[in-house]
N, C-alpha and C positions, 0 to 999 in steps of 0.2 A: 333648919331644914335639912342642910346635906346630914348632919351628923343623924337625924331622925331616918334619913331615908338609908344613912349607912347603917345603923342599927335594925333595919327594915330587912336589910341583905343578909348579914349574920345571926339574924333570928332563923330567915329563910333557907340560908346554908344549912344552918344546923339541924333544922327540920328533914332537911334533904339527906344530910348524912347520914341523921339517926336513922333514917326510911331505909337508906341503903343498906346500913349495917343490920339492919331487921331480915331485909330480903335476901342478903348473903346469907346470912345464920340460917334462916328457914328453908333455904335453899340447899342447904349444906347437911341441916337435918334431916331432909326427905332423904337427900342420895344416901346417907347413911342407913335408915331405916329402910331402905328398898336392898342395900345391899345384904342386909343380916336378914333381910325375905328369901334373897337368892342363896345367902350361906346357908340358912335352916334348909332350904330344899334341897340344897345340894348333900346337906347331911340326911335327908329323907333317902335321894338315892343312893347314897354310899350305904345304907343298913339294907336297901332292898338287894346291893350288887351283894353283901354279904349273904344274903339269904339264896341266893344265885348262884353263888360259888361253894354255899357248903352241900347242896342239894345233890351234883353228881358225888362228891363224898359217900355220903347215903348210900345212894344207888348202889357203888362199888362194892360197899360193906355187903349190902343185900344180895348182892351178885355173887361173890364170893362166898359166902356162907349159905345160902339157898338155894335150890333150884326154884326161881321165884315166876310167876306168872308173866309172862312178857309184856303182855299188855299193859299189865300196870306201871311197868317200869318205861315204857313208851310214852305212855301218857304224862309222867313226870317231865319227860325228855322233852316234849313236844311243850309241855306248858314252860318249861324253863327257857326255852326258845324264843318262844313269845315275849316272855317277859324281859330276856335281855334287850329283842327288840324295839319294846316299849319305853326302854330308858333312853332319856334323850335331853338334850340341852337346851331345848327349847322354850320358847317364853312361857314364864310363870302363868298358868291359866288352870282354871278349875275345871276346864275339858281335860284338858293336857294330864292334870295329876291323877283325875279321877279314872282316867282312861290305866294310868299305869297302875293304881292302887287295885282296879278291877282284874288287870295283869298279875299283880303279887298274888291275889287273894287266891285266884285261879291256881297257883304255882301252888302256896301254901298249903290250900285242899287237897290237889293231888298228893302231896306228900304227907300230908294227914290220913288220906286214905293207905299209903303204903305202910305208915307206922302203925295204924289199926291192922291192916293183915299181917303183919308181924310178928304179931300176938300170939299166933300158930306156931310160930320157930323159936323156942325157950334158947336154943341155945346161941342163936343168933343175939338174943336181950342180953344173954351175960357176958357178949365178947367187948374187950376195952375200946376197941374203935368205935362200936355202933355205943357204947355210954356216952364217950367221949362227944360224938357225933348229937347226941341226945341233949347236952346240957348246952353246945352250942346254938344250937337252932333255938333253946329254951329261951336262952340271952339274947339270940338274935330279934325273936318275936319282942322280948320287952324293949331292945334299942329302937327298934319299929315304932313302937307307940310312943315313947318320949320324943323320937324325931319329928314325928306329925305333931305331938303336942308342942313342942318348941317351935314349928315351923306354922302353927296356928298361934300361937302366943306373939310372933314377931310379924305377922299379918296383922292382927289387932293393933298392935302398938302403931305399926303403918297407918291404917285405917283411919286410927283415931286422930292422927295428924292430918290427913289426908280432910278428912272431915271437921276439924276444930275450926271455930273463927278466933282468929283471923288469920291462921295459916294456912286455909282453905283458900285465900286468895290468890297467894302463892303456888298452891298446886296446880289451880287453873290457869295463871298466866303460864306456869312451866310444864304442863300437861301431867303430872302425877296423878293417876287414878286409882280407885281403889280398887283394892285386889279381893280376892276368893280366897278363904281358907280351905282346910281339908274340910269334907263332910261327908261324914260316915254314910253310909246307906240305911234307909228307912228300918228302923226294927235292929239294926245291928248297935249293939251297946256296947260291945269290946270287939277289939282285934280277932284275926283269925287265929284260932289257937291250934298249935302242933299238939296233939294228946301224946302221951309217951304212959 
């Protein structure tokens, strides 16, 4: 009788041990996926910062080579300032990164308008400084697209873990909530293009 009771304790202890290991493993998996989402969002912000840093160089090259319309340059400066203020380390939320995307799209559109107007200045198009900036801006736009895609993949992997059974039980216990990925505006199938 006592041996059966002792066996029951061993089985019960083994079940509790397996359950505890599963909970710990699931919790750590959530933490890893959550950190991956944060890392990928930081990469999106890094690429946004790269764009912000390149714009003053473009403006300075244009100013140096031409007597360009002051209002065009002021609009770019204003859009850049707003984009800088929009970068933040706040909680990752759909609202937060949609706001940043909108500010970045405004900056890219202003730079695009500048570049379109540059077509009137053939001497400017031929300068080495302008050609280098052109290449860097094109690369930055590609990096932004890749960073956004990587961010969405990290969010999707995290959400799959949050919603999947039985890991969703651990998610509820420890407060891991579904996250929103990057969503393009309706009708925009591609990133803002800087045209040359």
